[in-house]
N, C-alpha and C positions, 0 to 999 in steps of 0.2 A: 513034869515041869521042872522039878528040882534038878533032875539029871541034865535036862537041856540047859538050864541056867549054869550048872557046873561046867558043862562042856564049853559054853560061851566064855565063861570066866577064864577057863584054862587056855583056850585059844587066844584070848586077849592078852593073857599073861605071857604066853609064848611069843606073841608078836612083839610085845614090849621088850621082852628079854633079848630077842634077836636084834631089834633096833639098838638096844643098849650095848649089846656085844659088838655090833659093827662100829658104833660110835667110839666105843672103848678101844677097839682095835685101831681105828683110823686116827683118832684124835688124842688118845691118852696112853697108848702103848709105846710112844716114842717115835721119832722120825726114822725112816730107813737110813742105812749107812750112806754118808755123803750128802745128807739133807739135814735141814733144821726146820723146826715147826714152832708155832706160837698161836695163841688165841687172838681174835680181833673181831671187829665188826665192819661190815661194808659201809662205805661212805660215798658221797658224791659232792662235787664242788657246789657250794651254796652261794647264790648271788642275791644281793639285796636290791630290790627295785624301790627307789625312793624319789621323793620330790626334789627338784633343784631349787625351787622358790617356795616361799610360804604361800599357802592358799587353802581353798576349800576343795575337798574331793567331790567331783561332780558325778563320776561314774566309775565303777569297777566292773570290767567286762568278763572276768574269769573267776572261777571258783577253785578251791583246793582240790588238787588231783588232776586238773586239766593239763593236757600237754600242749605246749605252744612252740611256735617257730620263731627264730630270730627275726626281729622287726615287727612282730605282731603287736598291735596296740592292746595293752593290758588294762589301762585305766586312763581317765582324763580328769584334769583339774578344771575348776571354774575359771574361764578366761574372759569374763565380761570386762573387768578392769583393764586387762591387757589389750582387748580389742579397742577400748576407748583410747588407750595410750597409743595404739598403732594408728588410729585415725588422726590423732593429734600430731604424731610424728610425721605422718604422710602429708598433712596440711603444711607443717613447717618446712618440709622438703620442697613442696611446690612453691611456697612463698620464697624460699631462698633461691630456687632456680629462676623464678621470675625477676627477683632483684638482680641476679647475675646478668640476665639478659638486658635489664635496664642499664646496668653499669657498662655493659659492652656497647650499648648505644651511645652513652656518654663518652666512652673512650673513642669511638669512631668520630664523634663530633669534635672532641678536643684535638684529635689528630688533624682533622680538616682545618680547624681554626689555627693550629700551629703552622701548618703548611702555608696557609694564607698569610699569616703574620710574617713568616720567613720571606716569602716572596715580596711582600710590601717593604720589608726592611732592605732587601737586596736592591729593589727598584729605587728606593729612596737614597741608598748609598750611591748608586750610579748617577742619579739626578743631581746629587750634591756636588759631584765633580764638575758638572757643567753649570753649577750655580742656578739650576732651575728651581730648586726648593731651598728652604732655609734649614739651618742646623737644628732648629727646634722641631721641625717636622721629622727629621731623621731620628732625633731622640724619641719622639713619640712612637715611631715605627719600631725602634729598638725596644721600647718599654712594652709595646703590645706583643712583641715576640717573646720577651722574657715572661710576661704574664701567661701567655699561651703555653710556654714550656712548663711552668710551674703547675698550671691547671692540668696538663696532661699527666704530669708525675703524680698529682693528687688522685686523679682518676685511676691510674695504674695501681696505687695503693688500695683504693676502694675495691678494685677488681680482685686483688689478692684476698682481701677480707671476705668478699662475696664468695669466692671459690672455697675458702675455708668454711664458711657458713653452710654451703651446699654439702661439702664433705661431712661436716658434723651432723647435718640433718639426715643424710643418707646412712651414716653410721647408727644413728638413733633408730631409724626404720629397721635396719638390719638387726639391731639388738632386740627390739621388741618382737620381730619376726622369729628370732631364735627362741625367745622366751615363750612365744605361742607354740612353737614346735616342741619345746621341752615340756609343755603342759600335757602333751600326749605321751604317757609313759609307755615305752616300747620295750619288748623283751630284748635284752642285750645279747642273748644266746638262746638256742633251743633247749627245752627242758620241760620239767613238770612243776606246776605251782605247788609249793609245800604248805605255806601259810598265807592266809589273807588277813593282814594286820590292820586294815583301815576300811571303813565303810563310807558310802556316799553321804555327804553332809558334814563329815568331820573336818575340822580345821587343823592343818598340820604346819609345823614350822619348816624352814629350809632343811632339807635332808630327812624329812619325816618318812618313815618306812610305811610302804603300802602293801608290798608283797615280798615273799621270799621264793626264789626259783632254784630248783635243783637241776644242774646240768648232768643229765643221765649219760651223756657221752664222755664224761670225765669221772668214771666210777673207780674206786680203789678200796683197799683195806689197809688200815694202819695197825701195826703190831710191834712187839718189842722182843729183842733178842739180847742175851748176855754178851759181854764184850768178846769172849772167845769165838762165838759164832758170828756175831755181827761183823767182826774184822775180816771174815772170810767171804762175806757177801759182796759181790761186785755189782755196780750199777748196770742194769740190763740183764741180771741173772734171771733165769726162768723160775717161775713160781706157780703154785696151784692153790686155789682157794676152794675149800670144801665147806659149804654152808650147812649148819645143823638142819635146816629145813629141806635140803636136797643133798643128803650124804653120798649119793651115788652119781653126782654130777659135778666132778671137779672142773673148776673154771680156770682157763689159762690166763696167766698174768706175768708181769715182769717187774722187777724191782726198779723203781724210779727215784727213790730217795733213801739215803742212809744218813742219820743225824751225825754230826761231827762231835757231839758231846753226849756223855751218858747222863741219865736222869733216873729218878725213882720211877719204877713202873707204876702207872696210875691204877686206881681202884677198879677200872673197867676190866682189867685182866682178872680171870676167874679165880686163880688160886692165890691164897695169902702168901705162900712160899715165894712165888714169882714176884709178888708186889714188894717184897722186902729187899729185893736185889736191885742194884743199879743196872739199867739196860739201855740199849740204843734203840731209838725209834726208827722204824723202816716203813716204807710205803710200797705196796704192791699194786701197780696199775693194771686194771683188767684189760686184756687184749680184746679189741673189737667189741666194746661194751654194748653196741647195738644188738648183738646176738643174744645177750644175756639180760636184757632189760626186764623181761618178765620174771626173772629168777633172782638176779643180784640186786634186789631192792635195798635202798639205804637203810641201815640199822639192823640188818640180819647178822646174828653172831655166827662165827665159824672158826675154822683153823686155816692158817696159811702155811704151806710147805714151800721152802725155798731150797734150790739146789746150791750146795756149797762147792761140790766137786764137779767141774764141767764134764768129767768123764763118766759120772754116775748116770745110770739109766733110770728113768722113771718107772716105778713098779706099775703093774697093770691096773691096780685099783686107783692109781692117781693119773691115769691117762686122761688127757684133756677131753672133756665132753663137748660134742659138737651138736648144738640144737639143729633140728631139722627146719 
């Protein structure tokens, strides 16, 4: 038994030594000529799913780790108050529309009365020339015409006000309808639920966070390079990401960002020597991240190699791995 245990221990030690040697060669022995390297961690764009209005959470339909598609309903807010407000707004709109129809009827009546008053005044004017009626009767016809004209103008003003009331009521209905729609919290993009921050029954203010979503199709690694190397990196330069968990599977990437100003390298960089230097932040965007979802999970540490010399050939051990 002792010999068997000794053999198992030796085999385990040999395996660990081989892994350490490979990692030491690939990550710590320096970059090949024409390349630069640095430590980093994989990341993905994080999206906050939050409430637009204050209210009570009625339902959360997803759990942490669930994959969702853009447009999926993730949670719902309590909409009882909004439904009552919508009913009120809809009733106000119907009332305003009925009032507009009533004003239109008044307008038609006033136009008819004005036409009649104008005809009476014209007839009275003709009869006055033959002395068939008195001047007082003509004055009365003129007054009726003027009164009808003023009444028509007043009704026209009422119609403008009625139209504005209808428009305001329709806008209120549309506003409440939008608020009802916003009460269903939908995924702004496809991805994976990272954290569930609220539970049914909780009351949240406007902008209250309910979920965080990781866009796995926007995966990248942030790393830092000293000025001499960062200055040689072009946007779009080829890169390879080698994760500690999958050292034999280099992931194809391209440089999508190079900071314009240097900064102190953060503590997440592994070596104290590197943290003491001013460096430039770079971002390597993973090519076709859908292929690497099962491997390039956010938060995994690794090393990023970037090609500085366009003529340099990638060594065989950094050839881009292609998942089957």
